[in-house]
N, C-alpha and C positions, 0 to 999 in steps of 0.2 A: 457245352451250352449251345453249340451251333445246331445240334439235333433237337433241341428243346422246342416244342411247338409254340410255347409262349414267346419265344424270341424271334419269331418270324416277322418280317416287315409287314406293316399294315395293321398290326394288332393294337398299337397305341394310338392316341389322338394325333391327328395330323400325320399319320403314317410313321410315327417314331417307333422303332423296333424296341422290344423288350421293356415297355413301360408297364406299370401296374394296372393301367386301365385295360390293357389287352388281357391281362390275367383275370381281371374282374369279369370281363365278358365270358371268359371260359368258366369262371367260377359260378356264374349265374346259370350256366348250362348244366350244372350238376357236378362240377369238379370238386367242390368243397366249400365250407364256410370261411376258410382262411383267405380266400381271394377277396371277399367282401371287406374284411378288416384292412387288408393292404390297400384297397381302393380308397377307403375312407381316409387312411393316413396320407396317401398321395394327394387326394383332393385337398385336404387340410394344408399340406405343405405347399401345394401350388397356389392356393388362395393366400396363404401368408406371404409367399414370395411375390405374388402380384401386388399385394397391398404394400409391401416394403418398397418395391420398385416404384410404385405410384408416389409414395411419400418422398422418396429420394428425388424423383423428377420434380415434384412440387417444391421441395427445398432448394434445389438448384435454380429453379425459375425465380423463386423469391429472393435468393441471394443475388442473382443477376439484376433483378429489379431494384434492390436496395443499392447495389453498386452504382447503377445508372443514376439513381436519385441523389446519392451522396456526391457523385461527380458533378451533377448539375447544380447543386446548391453551394457546395464548398469550393469547388474548383475556380469559380469565377469571382468570388467575393474576397479578393486580396486585401482590399481596404479594411474590411471588418477583421480579418486575421491580423493585420498590422496594428489596428487599434487595440485588439485583445492582448497582443504581446506587449505593446507599449504600456497598457494599464497594469499588467502583471509586473513589468520591470519597474514602473514608477512606485508601485506598492512596496516592492522589495527595497527600493532606495529610501522611501519614507521610513520603513522599519529600521533600516541601518542608521539613518539620521536620528531617529528617536532614541535608539539604544545609545548612540554616542552622546546625545544631549543629556540623557538620564544617568549616564555612567557615574559621574561624581556627585550627583544630587540625590539619587535614590539608593536604598540598600540593595534592592534587586531591580536592575533596569528592565527586566521582563515584566514587571508590574506596569510600567508605562505602556507596553504593548497591549497588555490585557485590558487596561482601564481607559485608554484614549481611543478616539475615533480616528483611524488612520486615513480614511478617505477624505476627511475634511482638512488634512494637513498638506495635501498635494495642491500645488498651484495649477494654473491653467496651462495647457499644452504639455503636461508631464513634468513641469519644473517643481522642485521642492522648495517650499517657503520656509527657510530656516528660522525666520522671525516667528512664524506661527508655531513651529515645533518648540522653540524655546519658551514661548508664551504658554503653550499647552503644558509643558513640564513645570513651569512656575506655578500655574494654576493648580496642577495636581499636587504639588508640594504644599501649596496654601490650603487646599481643601482637605488633604489627608496627610497631616504632618507626621504621623507615625510611620509613613513610608520613607521619609527623608533620612539621610545619614545624619546621625547626631553629631553636632559640631563640638559639643563640650566633652564628649567621650574621648579620652586619650586612646592611643593605640594600645592594645593589650601587651603588657610587659611580662616577660618570663622571669626577670630578675637574674640574680647570680645563681647559677646551678653548679658552680664549682669546677667548671671546665675551662680550658684555655689558659693563656699566660696571665700572670698576676703582676700588678704594679710592685708590690712589696712582698717578698717571699719571707715567711717566718721560718726559722730553722726547725727542722723536724725534731721532736722530743727524743731524747736518748733512750728512755725506758718507757714501758707501757704505763708505769705509775705516773711519770711526768705528763703523759698524754691525758690521763684521767684528771690530774690536778688542773691542767690548763682548761679542760672542758668544764669543770665545775667552778672554777674561779671566774670565768667569763660571764 
């Protein structure tokens, strides 16, 4: 390759040795049509590379601008951040209080979370108004009684399934015929 006339310094753009633009110049002088195709490919690649470098530079500049913008707006507003955290914490406490108040009164305590306005149940300064929570659950039970736990329904009973110790044990029948007699006499 060192003896190749296309690889001599100064053939390429800006004096780069061995580039396709140098071979294009020689191809134009009558060396062949192959040099022109290579030159087009190199020009296309260089154009694409230049465009990609420009996009990367623009993206880095935009990222730096956004970082500066975020640091300027969020870094100094600590009171707003504290208020936002306090509001989220208060909402979580109100939800817990509402679930606790609805636990024995509603069939599904999640219904209270879905149907009641949580923001109206928080007191001023982030305190939870327990009386307002209880009143809201009472009003929900009053407005939608089908959500309430039925007070007259007894707990489901399984009855005697024949397992476990018995108070009075009957003697086991001596023969299978006695077992059948006992079964049909009862």
